[in-house]
C-alpha positions as CSV (number, residue, x, y, z in Angstrom):
1,M,0.0,0.0,0.0
2,V,2.8,2.4,0.9
3,T,4.7,1.4,-2.2
4,T,1.6,2.3,-4.4
5,Q,1.3,5.7,-2.7
6,R,4.9,6.5,-3.2
7,A,4.7,5.6,-6.9
8,S,1.6,7.8,-7.3
9,L,3.4,10.7,-5.6
10,S,6.4,10.2,-7.8
11,R,4.3,10.3,-10.9
12,L,2.5,13.4,-9.6
13,T,5.8,15.1,-9.0
14,A,7.1,14.3,-12.5
15,H,3.8,15.7,-14.0
16,S,4.2,18.8,-11.9
17,R,7.8,19.3,-13.1
18,L,6.7,18.8,-16.7
19,F,3.8,21.3,-16.3
20,V,6.2,23.9,-14.8
21,H,8.6,23.4,-17.7
22,L,5.8,23.9,-20.2
23,L,4.7,27.1,-18.5
24,R,8.2,28.5,-18.7
25,Q,8.5,27.6,-22.4
26,L,5.2,29.3,-23.1
27,S,6.2,32.4,-21.2
28,L,9.4,32.6,-23.2
29,L,7.6,32.3,-26.5
30,L,5.1,35.0,-25.5
31,L,8.1,37.3,-24.6
32,V,9.7,36.6,-28.0
33,F,6.5,37.4,-29.9
34,S,5.9,40.6,-27.9
35,L,9.5,41.8,-28.6
36,A,9.0,41.0,-32.3
37,A,5.8,42.9,-32.4
38,C,7.4,45.9,-30.8
39,A,10.2,45.8,-33.3
40,T,7.7,45.6,-36.2
41,N,5.5,48.4,-34.9
42,S,8.3,50.9,-34.0
43,P,9.2,53.3,-36.8
44,A,12.6,52.8,-38.4
45,P,15.0,55.8,-38.0
46,V,14.9,58.1,-40.9
47,S,18.0,59.9,-42.0
48,D,18.0,62.8,-44.5
49,H,21.7,63.3,-44.4
50,G,23.1,64.9,-47.5
51,R,19.8,66.3,-48.9
52,S,20.1,69.7,-47.4
53,S,19.1,72.6,-49.8
54,L,21.9,74.0,-52.0
55,N,22.8,77.6,-51.9
56,V,22.8,78.2,-55.6
57,D,23.8,81.7,-56.8
58,Q,22.5,83.6,-59.8
59,N,25.0,82.0,-62.1
60,G,23.8,78.5,-61.2
61,C,26.9,77.7,-59.0
62,I,27.5,76.6,-55.4
63,R,30.5,77.0,-53.1
64,V,32.1,73.7,-52.3
65,K,32.4,72.9,-48.6
66,N,34.7,70.7,-46.5
67,G,33.7,67.1,-47.0
68,D,31.8,67.6,-50.2
69,T,32.2,65.2,-53.0
70,L,30.8,65.3,-56.5
71,Y,28.7,62.2,-55.8
72,A,27.2,63.9,-52.6
73,I,26.4,67.1,-54.5
74,S,24.8,65.0,-57.3
75,R,22.4,63.4,-54.7
76,R,21.6,66.8,-53.2
77,S,21.1,68.7,-56.4
78,G,19.3,65.9,-58.3
79,K,21.8,66.2,-61.2
80,S,23.8,63.3,-62.5
81,V,27.5,63.0,-61.8
82,K,28.1,62.9,-65.6
83,N,26.4,66.3,-66.1
84,L,28.1,67.9,-63.2
85,A,31.5,66.7,-64.5
86,R,30.7,68.0,-68.0
87,W,29.5,71.4,-66.8
88,N,32.6,71.9,-64.7
89,Y,35.2,70.3,-67.1
90,L,36.0,67.6,-64.5
91,H,37.8,64.3,-65.3
92,Y,37.7,61.1,-63.3
93,P,38.1,60.8,-60.2
94,Y,36.2,64.2,-60.1
95,T,38.3,65.9,-57.4
96,I,36.8,69.1,-56.1
97,Y,38.2,71.6,-53.5
98,P,36.6,73.5,-50.6
99,G,36.0,77.1,-51.3
100,K,35.8,76.8,-55.1
101,K,32.6,77.3,-57.1
102,L,30.8,74.4,-58.8
103,R,28.2,74.7,-61.5
104,V,25.0,72.7,-60.7
105,T,22.8,73.9,-63.6
106,G,23.2,73.5,-67.3
107,Y,22.1,71.3,-70.2
108,A,21.3,67.7,-69.6
109,W,23.5,65.0,-71.2
110,K,21.6,62.7,-73.6
111,P,23.0,59.5,-75.0
112,K,23.5,59.4,-78.7
113,K,20.9,57.3,-80.7
114,K,22.2,54.3,-82.6
115,K,22.2,54.9,-86.3
116,T,20.8,52.5,-89.0
117,S,23.1,50.8,-91.5
118,R,22.4,53.5,-94.1
119,S,23.1,56.3,-91.7
120,S,26.2,54.6,-90.5
121,K,27.5,54.4,-94.1
122,K,26.8,58.1,-94.4
123,S,28.5,58.8,-91.1
124,R,31.6,56.9,-92.2
125,S,31.8,58.9,-95.4
126,K,31.3,62.1,-93.4
127,S,34.0,61.1,-90.9
128,S,36.5,60.5,-93.7
129,G,35.6,63.8,-95.1
130,S,35.8,65.5,-91.7
131,A,39.2,63.9,-91.2
132,K,40.5,65.5,-94.4
133,K,38.9,68.8,-93.3
134,T,40.6,68.5,-89.9
135,A,44.0,67.9,-91.5
136,S,43.4,70.9,-93.7
137,S,42.2,73.0,-90.9
138,K,45.3,72.1,-88.9
139,S,47.6,73.5,-91.6
140,H,45.4,76.6,-92.0
141,A,45.2,77.1,-88.3
142,R,49.0,77.0,-88.0
143,A,49.3,79.7,-90.7
144,R,46.5,81.8,-89.2
145,S,47.7,81.6,-85.6
146,K,51.0,83.2,-86.4
147,K,49.2,86.2,-87.8
148,S,47.8,89.2,-85.8
149,S,45.0,88.3,-83.4
150,S,43.1,91.4,-84.2
151,G,40.8,89.8,-86.8
152,T,37.3,88.7,-85.9
153,R,34.7,86.3,-87.3
154,S,31.0,86.1,-86.6
155,R,29.6,82.6,-85.8
156,G,26.5,81.6,-83.8
157,G,25.6,85.3,-83.3
158,I,29.0,86.0,-81.6
159,S,32.0,87.8,-82.9
160,W,35.1,85.7,-82.1
161,K,38.8,86.4,-82.2
162,W,41.9,84.3,-81.4
163,P,42.6,84.3,-77.6
164,T,46.4,84.7,-78.1
165,R,49.1,84.5,-80.7
166,G,51.1,81.4,-81.4
167,T,51.1,78.0,-83.1
168,V,48.4,75.4,-82.7
169,S,50.4,72.5,-81.3
170,G,47.5,70.3,-80.2
171,P,44.4,70.2,-82.5
172,Y,40.9,69.4,-81.4
173,S,39.7,65.8,-81.5
174,A,36.0,64.8,-81.2
175,S,36.9,61.2,-80.5
176,N,39.5,61.9,-77.8
177,P,38.0,63.0,-74.4
178,E,41.4,64.6,-73.5
179,R,41.4,66.8,-76.7
180,K,38.2,68.8,-76.4
181,G,40.0,72.0,-77.2
182,I,43.2,73.2,-78.8
183,L,46.7,74.0,-77.5
184,I,48.2,77.2,-78.6
185,K,52.0,77.3,-78.1
186,G,53.5,80.6,-77.0
187,R,55.9,82.1,-74.5
188,A,55.5,82.4,-70.8
189,G,53.7,85.5,-69.7
190,Q,52.3,86.5,-73.1
191,P,48.8,88.0,-73.0
192,V,45.7,85.9,-73.1
193,Y,42.6,87.7,-74.4
194,A,38.8,87.1,-74.2
195,A,37.8,85.5,-77.5
196,A,34.4,87.2,-77.2
197,A,32.5,89.5,-74.9
198,G,30.8,87.9,-71.9
199,K,30.8,87.3,-68.2
200,I,33.4,85.5,-66.0
201,V,31.7,82.5,-64.4
202,Y,34.9,80.8,-63.2
203,S,38.4,82.1,-62.3
204,G,40.5,79.7,-60.2
205,S,42.6,76.5,-60.0
206,G,40.1,74.1,-58.6
207,L,39.4,72.1,-61.7
208,R,42.0,69.3,-62.1
209,G,44.0,69.1,-65.3
210,Y,43.5,72.8,-66.3
211,G,45.8,74.6,-64.0
212,R,44.7,78.2,-63.5
213,L,41.5,78.4,-65.5
214,I,39.1,81.0,-66.7
215,I,35.6,80.3,-68.1
216,I,33.6,83.0,-69.9
217,K,29.8,82.7,-70.5
218,H,29.0,84.6,-73.8
219,D,25.3,83.8,-74.0
220,K,22.8,81.1,-73.2
221,N,24.6,78.8,-75.7
222,Y,28.3,79.4,-75.7
223,L,31.1,79.2,-73.1
224,S,34.8,79.5,-73.7
225,A,37.6,78.2,-71.4
226,Y,41.2,79.3,-71.0
227,G,43.6,76.9,-69.1
228,H,47.2,76.6,-68.0
229,N,47.6,80.3,-67.2
230,R,50.5,81.7,-65.2
231,K,48.4,84.6,-63.8
232,L,44.6,85.4,-63.7
233,L,43.6,89.0,-64.2
234,V,39.8,88.8,-63.8
235,K,37.4,87.7,-61.1
236,E,34.1,85.8,-61.2
237,G,31.1,87.9,-62.0
238,Q,33.2,90.4,-64.0
239,K,32.1,91.4,-67.5
240,V,34.7,91.5,-70.2
241,A,34.9,92.8,-73.7
242,R,36.2,90.9,-76.7
243,G,40.0,91.2,-76.9
244,Q,40.3,92.3,-73.2
245,K,43.4,90.9,-71.5
246,I,42.3,88.3,-68.9
247,A,45.4,86.3,-68.1
248,E,49.0,85.5,-68.8
249,M,50.1,82.3,-70.5
250,G,51.7,79.6,-68.3
251,S,52.7,76.0,-68.6
252,N,50.9,72.6,-68.5
253,A,51.8,69.6,-66.5
254,Q,54.3,68.5,-69.1
255,G,56.1,71.8,-68.8
256,A,55.1,73.1,-72.3
257,T,54.2,76.8,-72.4
258,V,50.7,76.6,-74.0
259,L,47.2,77.9,-73.7
260,H,44.4,75.3,-73.5
261,F,41.4,76.9,-75.3
262,E,37.9,75.4,-75.5
263,I,34.6,76.5,-76.9
264,R,31.4,74.7,-75.8
265,R,27.9,75.1,-77.3
266,R,25.2,74.0,-74.9
267,G,27.8,72.1,-72.8
268,K,29.2,70.2,-75.8
269,P,32.7,70.9,-77.0
270,V,33.1,72.2,-80.6
271,N,36.2,72.7,-82.7
272,P,37.3,76.2,-81.9
273,V,39.0,76.5,-85.3
274,S,35.6,76.3,-87.0
275,L,34.5,79.5,-85.1
276,L,37.7,81.6,-85.0
277,P,38.8,83.9,-87.8
């Protein structure tokens, strides 16, 4: 009888322990579900870092601050890195410097459409013809560049003149991204003139690969750029007349005394020789 009671008590104790264990497991599951629900219902932290408003001046430029990168400014302005680089004559890796101005407005870049087989044949014939014209323009440019820079030529509603005297040592190339302008060889310190009347929108040395650079806006379509100067004689916002002295010629990274000269129409480089007298 005693043995039977002890067995019953032992079974009761085992059931009690099992019941307590199940209660603990159930409590733990309820705690896990409650934490998961809290995590689901709580709002995720929102960060708007890097999207502060840009202080754009009347020329469509901003002042670069410490810590700024072209990619960060691209996100803040809503402009693509490619367009920002084109508008500011930047090359990879798109280095910018605090205190310098950066253009954040301009013409959007659009990819070229693929041509059909017929149009490609025409383009090849045109390219061969343009190559001959380029070779011819090089020889003519060398002859013209040694002449007086007082002559003018009206193109695109603007009266152009040569920015300095010298020989064209580096011609324009539409297929080479490093040759979007011409190099005019001269002597150190010789005058550099505004090729046409306009407004100075950039004067500094913050754009990599151009040394001391000046950019003039002539109208809503045309810009001209003057790089590798020894000394800059104009400031941003200043209006200049055609033929006004704006800089003194300096040297490029290879040590050659040259002026890098570009003309851009709606942000796209064009051959300066086709516009100059």
